[in-house]
C-alpha positions as CSV (number, residue, x, y, z in Angstrom):
1,M,-44.3,-11.0,48.0
2,R,-42.9,-14.5,47.7
3,V,-39.1,-14.1,47.6
4,L,-36.5,-16.7,46.8
5,V,-33.1,-16.0,48.5
6,I,-30.1,-17.7,47.0
7,G,-27.2,-17.6,49.6
8,A,-29.4,-17.6,52.7
9,T,-26.7,-19.2,54.8
10,G,-24.0,-16.6,53.9
11,Y,-23.1,-13.5,55.8
12,V,-25.7,-11.2,54.1
13,G,-28.3,-13.9,53.6
14,T,-28.6,-14.8,57.3
15,R,-29.4,-11.1,58.0
16,L,-31.6,-10.5,55.0
17,V,-34.0,-13.4,55.5
18,P,-35.2,-12.3,59.0
19,R,-35.7,-8.8,57.6
20,L,-37.8,-10.1,54.7
21,L,-39.9,-12.1,57.1
22,A,-40.4,-9.2,59.4
23,E,-41.7,-7.1,56.5
24,G,-44.3,-9.8,55.8
25,H,-42.7,-11.5,52.8
26,A,-42.9,-15.3,52.3
27,V,-39.4,-16.6,51.9
28,R,-38.0,-19.7,50.1
29,C,-34.3,-20.6,50.3
30,L,-32.2,-22.5,47.8
31,V,-29.4,-24.0,49.9
32,R,-26.8,-26.7,49.4
33,S,-26.9,-27.5,53.1
34,P,-30.2,-27.5,54.9
35,E,-28.3,-28.6,58.0
36,R,-26.4,-25.3,58.0
37,L,-29.6,-23.4,57.5
38,A,-31.1,-25.1,60.6
39,R,-28.5,-23.2,62.7
40,T,-29.8,-19.8,61.6
41,G,-32.9,-19.8,63.8
42,F,-35.3,-19.1,61.0
43,A,-35.3,-22.4,59.1
44,D,-38.8,-23.3,60.4
45,R,-40.2,-20.1,59.0
46,V,-39.0,-20.5,55.4
47,E,-39.5,-23.0,52.6
48,V,-36.4,-24.9,51.7
49,V,-35.2,-26.3,48.4
50,R,-32.0,-28.3,48.5
51,G,-29.5,-27.7,45.7
52,S,-27.0,-25.4,44.0
53,V,-27.7,-22.4,41.8
54,G,-25.5,-24.0,39.1
55,D,-27.8,-27.0,38.9
56,A,-30.8,-26.5,36.6
57,A,-33.3,-28.8,38.3
58,P,-33.3,-27.5,41.8
59,T,-32.9,-23.9,40.6
60,G,-35.9,-24.3,38.4
61,E,-37.9,-25.8,41.2
62,A,-36.9,-23.0,43.5
63,C,-38.0,-20.3,41.0
64,R,-41.4,-21.7,40.3
65,G,-44.2,-19.5,41.9
66,V,-42.0,-16.8,43.4
67,D,-42.3,-13.1,42.7
68,A,-38.7,-12.2,43.1
69,V,-35.2,-13.7,43.5
70,V,-32.4,-12.2,45.6
71,H,-29.1,-13.7,44.4
72,L,-26.2,-13.4,47.0
73,V,-23.9,-16.2,46.0
74,H,-20.2,-15.5,45.0
75,S,-17.8,-18.4,44.3
76,M,-14.4,-17.2,45.6
77,D,-13.0,-20.5,46.9
78,G,-11.0,-21.7,43.9
79,P,-9.3,-20.7,40.6
80,D,-12.4,-21.5,38.6
81,F,-14.8,-19.3,40.6
82,A,-15.6,-17.1,37.5
83,D,-16.7,-20.2,35.5
84,R,-18.9,-21.3,38.3
85,D,-20.5,-17.9,38.8
86,R,-21.0,-17.6,35.0
87,L,-22.8,-20.9,34.9
88,A,-24.9,-20.0,37.9
89,A,-26.0,-16.7,36.3
90,H,-27.1,-18.4,33.1
91,T,-28.9,-21.1,35.0
92,L,-30.7,-18.6,37.2
93,A,-31.7,-16.3,34.3
94,A,-33.3,-19.3,32.4
95,A,-35.0,-20.7,35.5
96,A,-36.4,-17.3,36.5
97,E,-37.9,-16.7,33.1
98,A,-39.5,-20.2,33.0
99,G,-40.8,-19.8,36.6
100,G,-42.5,-16.5,36.0
101,V,-40.3,-14.5,38.3
102,R,-40.9,-10.7,38.0
103,R,-37.7,-9.3,39.6
104,I,-34.1,-10.4,40.3
105,V,-31.9,-8.5,42.7
106,Y,-28.2,-9.3,42.6
107,L,-25.5,-8.1,45.1
108,G,-22.4,-7.4,43.1
109,G,-19.4,-5.1,43.6
110,L,-18.3,-1.6,42.8
111,Q,-16.4,-1.3,39.6
112,P,-13.2,0.7,38.7
113,T,-13.2,3.3,36.0
114,G,-11.5,2.3,32.7
115,E,-11.0,-1.1,31.2
116,A,-8.6,-2.6,33.8
117,N,-10.2,-4.8,36.4
118,S,-9.5,-7.6,38.9
119,A,-10.7,-11.1,38.2
120,H,-12.9,-10.9,41.3
121,L,-14.7,-7.7,40.4
122,G,-14.8,-8.6,36.7
123,S,-16.7,-11.8,37.5
124,R,-19.2,-9.8,39.6
125,N,-19.7,-7.4,36.7
126,E,-20.1,-10.3,34.3
127,V,-22.8,-12.0,36.4
128,G,-24.7,-8.7,36.6
129,E,-24.6,-8.3,32.8
130,I,-25.8,-11.9,32.2
131,L,-28.8,-11.4,34.5
132,R,-29.7,-8.0,33.0
133,A,-29.5,-9.5,29.5
134,G,-32.2,-12.1,30.5
135,A,-36.0,-11.8,30.3
136,V,-36.5,-10.9,34.0
137,P,-35.8,-7.3,35.0
138,T,-32.8,-7.2,37.3
139,A,-31.4,-4.7,39.7
140,V,-27.7,-5.1,40.3
141,L,-26.4,-3.5,43.5
142,Q,-22.7,-2.7,43.2
143,A,-21.4,-2.4,46.7
144,G,-17.9,-1.9,48.2
145,I,-16.6,-3.3,51.5
146,V,-19.6,-4.3,53.7
147,V,-19.0,-3.2,57.3
148,G,-20.4,-5.6,59.9
149,R,-19.4,-8.4,62.1
150,G,-18.8,-11.5,60.0
151,S,-18.3,-9.7,56.6
152,A,-15.1,-11.2,55.1
153,S,-13.7,-7.8,54.1
154,F,-14.5,-6.2,57.4
155,E,-13.0,-9.1,59.4
156,M,-9.8,-8.8,57.3
157,I,-9.6,-5.1,58.2
158,R,-10.3,-5.8,61.8
159,H,-7.7,-8.5,62.2
160,L,-5.0,-6.5,60.4
161,A,-5.7,-3.5,62.5
162,E,-5.7,-5.6,65.7
163,T,-2.4,-7.2,64.7
164,V,-0.4,-4.2,63.5
165,F,-1.7,-1.2,65.5
166,G,-0.1,-1.2,68.9
167,G,2.9,-3.0,67.4
168,P,5.8,-1.2,65.6
169,P,5.6,2.6,65.6
170,V,6.2,2.6,61.9
171,L,4.1,0.3,59.7
172,P,5.1,-0.3,56.0
173,L,2.1,-1.0,53.7
174,P,1.7,-1.6,50.0
175,D,1.1,1.7,48.2
176,Q,-2.2,0.3,46.9
177,A,-3.5,0.7,50.5
178,W,-3.8,4.5,49.7
179,N,-6.4,3.8,47.0
180,R,-9.9,4.8,47.8
181,I,-12.9,2.6,48.7
182,Q,-16.5,3.5,49.5
183,P,-17.6,1.1,52.3
184,I,-21.2,0.5,53.2
185,A,-22.8,-0.6,56.5
186,I,-24.6,-3.9,56.6
187,D,-27.8,-2.2,57.7
188,D,-27.7,0.0,54.5
189,V,-27.1,-3.1,52.3
190,L,-30.1,-4.8,53.8
191,Y,-32.2,-1.7,53.2
192,W,-31.2,-1.4,49.5
193,L,-31.8,-5.1,48.9
194,T,-35.3,-5.1,50.3
195,A,-36.2,-1.7,48.7
196,C,-35.3,-3.0,45.3
197,L,-38.2,-5.5,45.5
198,R,-40.6,-2.5,45.0
199,L,-38.8,-1.1,41.9
200,P,-41.0,-0.5,38.8
201,P,-40.9,-3.4,36.4
202,E,-39.2,-1.4,33.7
203,V,-36.1,-0.9,35.8
204,N,-33.3,-3.2,34.6
205,R,-29.9,-1.8,35.4
206,A,-26.9,-1.6,37.9
207,F,-26.8,0.8,40.8
208,D,-23.8,1.9,42.8
209,V,-24.5,1.8,46.6
210,G,-22.2,2.9,49.4
211,G,-21.8,5.0,52.5
212,P,-21.3,8.7,52.7
213,E,-17.5,8.6,52.6
214,A,-14.8,7.2,50.3
215,P,-11.6,6.9,52.5
216,S,-8.4,5.0,51.6
217,Y,-7.8,1.5,52.8
218,V,-5.3,2.9,55.3
219,E,-8.0,5.2,56.7
220,L,-10.2,2.2,57.1
221,L,-7.5,0.6,59.3
222,R,-7.0,3.8,61.2
223,G,-10.8,4.3,61.7
224,Y,-11.2,0.8,63.1
225,A,-8.2,1.3,65.4
226,R,-9.7,4.4,66.8
227,E,-13.1,2.8,67.5
228,A,-11.4,-0.2,69.0
229,G,-9.1,1.8,71.3
230,L,-5.9,0.6,69.6
231,A,-2.7,2.5,69.5
232,R,-1.6,4.5,66.4
233,A,1.2,3.8,64.1
234,L,2.9,5.8,61.3
235,T,2.0,4.1,58.0
236,V,4.6,4.3,55.2
237,P,3.8,3.3,51.6
238,V,5.9,0.7,50.0
239,P,5.8,0.3,46.1
240,V,5.0,-3.4,46.1
241,A,2.0,-5.0,44.4
242,A,2.0,-8.8,45.1
243,P,-1.5,-10.1,45.8
244,R,-0.3,-13.7,46.1
245,L,2.4,-12.8,48.6
246,G,0.0,-10.5,50.4
247,A,-2.7,-13.2,50.5
248,R,-0.2,-15.5,52.3
249,A,0.6,-12.8,54.8
250,I,-3.2,-12.2,55.4
251,E,-3.7,-15.9,55.9
252,A,-0.9,-16.0,58.5
253,L,-2.1,-12.9,60.4
254,T,-5.9,-13.4,60.2
255,P,-8.5,-16.2,59.9
256,V,-9.3,-15.1,56.3
257,D,-8.5,-17.9,53.9
258,R,-5.9,-17.2,51.2
259,E,-8.3,-18.1,48.4
260,L,-10.6,-15.3,49.7
261,A,-7.9,-12.8,50.7
262,G,-6.2,-13.0,47.2
263,P,-9.1,-11.6,45.2
264,L,-9.9,-9.0,47.9
265,L,-6.2,-7.7,47.8
266,E,-6.2,-7.8,44.0
267,S,-9.2,-5.4,44.0
268,M,-7.2,-2.9,46.1
269,A,-5.3,-1.9,43.0
270,Y,-8.2,0.3,42.0
271,D,-10.2,3.2,43.4
272,L,-13.7,1.8,44.1
273,V,-16.2,4.6,44.6
274,C,-19.8,5.2,43.7
275,R,-20.2,7.1,40.4
276,E,-24.0,7.7,40.9
277,S,-26.7,7.6,43.5
278,D,-29.7,7.0,41.3
279,L,-31.3,4.3,43.5
280,S,-32.1,6.9,46.1
281,A,-34.3,8.8,43.7
282,L,-36.3,5.6,43.1
283,V,-36.7,4.1,46.6
284,G,-35.4,6.8,49.0
285,E,-32.4,6.8,51.4
286,P,-32.0,4.4,54.3
287,P,-33.8,5.6,57.5
288,G,-31.6,8.3,59.1
289,G,-29.4,8.5,56.0
290,R,-26.4,6.5,55.0
291,T,-24.3,5.2,57.8
292,P,-20.8,6.7,58.2
293,Y,-17.9,4.2,58.4
294,R,-16.9,4.7,62.0
295,E,-20.5,4.5,63.1
296,A,-20.8,1.2,61.3
297,V,-17.7,0.0,63.1
298,R,-19.1,1.1,66.4
299,R,-22.3,-0.9,65.7
300,A,-20.3,-4.0,64.8
301,L,-18.3,-3.7,68.0
302,A,-21.4,-3.0,70.2
303,E,-23.2,-6.0,68.7
304,E,-20.5,-8.5,69.6
305,G,-20.0,-6.9,73.0
306,S,-23.7,-7.4,73.9
307,A,-24.4,-10.7,72.3
308,G,-21.2,-12.5,71.6
309,P,-20.6,-14.6,68.5
310,A,-23.8,-15.5,66.6
311,A,-24.3,-19.1,65.4
312,T,-24.6,-17.8,61.9
313,D,-21.3,-15.8,61.9
314,P,-18.7,-17.2,59.5
315,E,-15.6,-18.9,61.0
316,G,-13.1,-16.3,62.3
317,S,-15.7,-13.6,63.0
318,G,-15.2,-11.3,66.0
319,P,-12.0,-10.1,67.6
320,P,-8.9,-12.1,66.6
321,A,-8.4,-15.2,68.7
322,L,-5.7,-17.8,69.0
323,T,-6.7,-21.2,70.4
324,G,-5.3,-24.4,71.8
325,R,-7.6,-27.4,72.3
326,H,-7.2,-30.8,74.0
327,V,-9.8,-33.5,73.8
328,E,-9.8,-36.6,76.0
329,E,-12.1,-39.7,75.9
330,V,-12.7,-40.5,79.6
331,D,-13.8,-43.9,81.0
332,A,-16.1,-42.3,83.5
333,P,-19.7,-41.0,83.6
334,P,-20.3,-37.3,82.8
335,E,-21.3,-36.5,86.4
336,V,-18.0,-37.9,87.8
337,L,-15.9,-36.0,85.2
338,W,-17.9,-32.8,86.0
339,S,-17.1,-33.2,89.7
340,V,-13.4,-33.1,88.8
341,V,-13.8,-30.0,86.6
342,A,-16.0,-28.2,89.1
343,G,-13.5,-28.9,91.9
344,L,-10.4,-27.4,90.2
345,G,-8.5,-24.7,91.9
346,G,-7.8,-23.9,95.6
347,D,-6.4,-26.8,97.6
348,E,-7.4,-29.2,94.8
349,G,-5.0,-27.5,92.4
350,W,-5.1,-27.8,88.6
351,H,-3.8,-31.3,87.9
352,T,-0.8,-30.1,85.8
353,V,3.0,-29.9,85.8
354,P,4.0,-29.4,89.5
355,G,5.2,-25.9,90.2
356,A,4.6,-24.6,86.6
357,W,1.6,-22.4,87.3
358,A,3.0,-21.3,90.7
359,L,6.1,-19.9,88.9
360,R,4.0,-18.2,86.3
361,Q,1.9,-16.5,89.0
362,R,4.9,-15.4,91.0
363,L,6.2,-13.7,87.8
364,D,2.7,-12.1,87.4
365,G,2.9,-10.7,90.9
366,L,6.2,-9.1,90.2
367,V,4.7,-7.1,87.3
368,G,1.6,-6.0,89.3
369,G,-0.8,-8.8,88.6
370,V,-2.8,-11.0,91.0
371,G,0.2,-13.2,91.6
372,L,-0.4,-16.3,93.8
373,R,-3.9,-15.4,94.7
374,R,-5.6,-18.7,95.6
375,G,-9.0,-19.7,96.7
376,R,-12.3,-21.1,95.6
377,P,-15.8,-19.7,96.1
378,E,-18.4,-21.7,98.0
379,R,-20.5,-21.7,94.8
380,L,-19.4,-21.6,91.2
381,E,-21.3,-18.7,89.6
382,P,-20.4,-16.0,87.0
383,G,-18.1,-13.3,88.6
384,A,-16.7,-15.6,91.3
385,P,-12.9,-15.9,91.6
386,V,-11.1,-19.2,91.3
387,D,-7.4,-18.6,92.1
388,W,-6.2,-16.2,89.3
389,W,-9.2,-16.9,87.1
390,R,-12.7,-15.3,87.1
391,V,-15.8,-17.4,86.3
392,E,-17.6,-16.2,83.2
393,E,-19.9,-19.2,82.4
394,V,-21.3,-22.1,84.4
395,D,-23.5,-24.6,82.6
396,Q,-24.0,-27.1,85.5
397,G,-22.8,-30.5,84.6
398,H,-21.6,-29.4,81.1
399,A,-19.4,-26.4,80.8
400,L,-17.2,-24.0,82.9
401,G,-15.7,-20.9,81.4
402,L,-12.9,-18.9,83.1
403,R,-11.1,-15.6,82.2
404,A,-7.5,-15.1,83.4
405,E,-6.9,-12.0,85.5
406,T,-3.1,-12.1,85.1
407,R,-1.3,-9.2,83.3
408,L,-1.1,-10.2,79.7
409,P,-0.9,-8.4,76.3
410,G,-4.4,-9.7,75.6
411,V,-7.3,-11.7,77.1
412,A,-6.9,-15.4,78.0
413,R,-9.9,-17.7,78.6
414,L,-10.1,-21.4,79.6
415,R,-13.3,-23.3,78.7
416,M,-13.9,-26.9,79.9
417,T,-16.8,-29.0,78.6
418,V,-18.2,-32.4,79.6
419,E,-20.2,-34.5,77.2
420,P,-21.6,-38.0,77.3
421,A,-19.8,-40.3,74.7
422,G,-21.6,-43.5,75.3
423,R,-22.8,-45.6,78.3
424,G,-20.6,-44.6,81.2
425,V,-18.1,-42.8,79.0
426,S,-17.5,-39.1,78.6
427,R,-15.6,-36.6,76.4
428,Y,-13.6,-33.8,78.0
429,T,-12.8,-30.8,75.8
430,Q,-10.4,-28.1,77.1
431,T,-10.0,-25.0,75.1
432,V,-7.6,-22.1,75.7
433,T,-8.5,-18.9,73.8
434,F,-6.2,-15.9,73.7
435,R,-7.2,-12.6,72.1
436,P,-4.0,-10.7,71.6
437,R,-3.6,-6.9,71.8
438,G,-1.5,-5.8,68.9
439,L,1.7,-7.4,67.6
440,A,3.0,-7.8,71.2
441,G,0.2,-10.1,72.0
442,R,0.8,-12.4,69.0
443,V,4.6,-12.5,69.8
444,Y,3.7,-13.4,73.4
445,W,1.3,-16.2,72.3
446,Y,3.8,-17.9,69.9
447,A,6.7,-17.5,72.3
448,Q,4.9,-19.3,75.2
449,K,2.9,-21.7,73.1
450,P,5.2,-24.8,73.5
451,G,5.1,-24.4,77.2
452,H,1.4,-23.8,77.4
453,D,0.7,-26.8,75.1
454,L,2.7,-29.0,77.6
455,I,1.0,-27.6,80.7
456,F,-2.5,-27.7,79.4
457,G,-2.0,-31.0,77.7
458,V,-0.9,-32.5,81.0
459,M,-3.8,-30.9,82.7
460,A,-6.3,-32.5,80.2
461,R,-4.8,-35.9,80.7
462,M,-4.7,-35.6,84.5
463,V,-8.3,-34.4,84.7
464,A,-9.3,-37.5,82.7
465,F,-7.2,-39.7,84.9
466,E,-8.6,-38.3,88.1
467,A,-12.2,-38.8,86.8
468,E,-11.4,-42.4,85.9
469,R,-9.9,-43.0,89.3
470,R,-13.0,-41.7,91.0
471,A,-15.3,-43.7,88.8
472,D,-13.2,-46.8,89.5
473,Q,-13.7,-46.3,93.2
474,H,-17.4,-46.0,92.8
475,R,-17.5,-49.2,90.8
476,R,-15.9,-51.2,93.6
477,P,-18.1,-52.6,96.4
478,N,-18.0,-50.2,99.3
479,G,-15.1,-48.4,97.6
480,R,-12.7,-51.3,98.3
481,G,-10.5,-53.5,96.1
């Protein structure tokens, strides 16, 4: 089939398009940013139409000549998101009819029983109703939390679990966290989306899709904590329902933006479980059956452990990280700057506040860490020790990545990159990343941050100064003034 994917640069879209291509479909993508699509790795295998689904002209162009449309866009980044989604639904319904489309597949959300609803879920339901009221048969997949690396809901669960478990032995949570939700693995979502393309033409309805379990939100946190090897805490319900306040807390504790966290928290006021499983009778179950929640978590953790962050993952995906960055413009060629970076450690030292790191390492030795271990390998390569660091990455002339081996409530990394910034000029970027373990890790990070900012800031400036000094020596005849 020829399939138009709307939302191809989003979390689900970047995983769906390769699957469609692997199954032999021709894919067209309607995207606002072809530049972002170029980072996905499949841009050269799809047809691209630039534009927004709310604009009639590009949407009409994208719908012409395709057999099916998969609609994945949800506007949750502002107070008018429902208006924008409503406009997009009407625009798509009209364009699909005019373009001769034979099937629309829309990814919506599970709905609560009764008339009460959140603004977020109500908007999803409205979009599905608009599309089903149009001339083109539409399958609306109503899914709960999608479990996979990069999913906004899963990342919020991950970061909350990483923050609070291993912290206080008693954890107060809003009583809404005991409501039930039926999560679904990303692999199962992709299966249902592609399977809907082969539905009979008379099928025009919504389907509930989910995993085999319907735990509470608290059980989601506990399940993630067990798979990630985190400590346990006694959770205590607190009768407070304040999505706006909760969204601010989520924004402070995780990389999830307040505008996204607010609607997600508002939806926690309801049990969100599947009320039917009719789609299975029409297209069959996913291979091997529906994925249990903890198995989906294991897959997400194994994926990032083997491959690291993907270029298509949304900002903040992966284990929680706190970062500090210093950038210096250096009046020296890249090769000279690299010689300074590659020579750090050992007798050369680290070009920072005198005695600061020596004191830190003595304290580390007192608590059983590597202490004042010093030395450099003959050759920089992954696995080699450089003082109290371990080399993780070497991109000769460009990047050096180190992991600290000191005793910390988390994992600390230092990455230094060298880039040309013009003729004879370089840019030095120095990034410290700390992935905390539990609340203790975050307390440690913020407690030592002012001192670390000073030490690493001095280091960045002194590395740049040393590179400029060496470059100046090279520019002088015979190295003399």
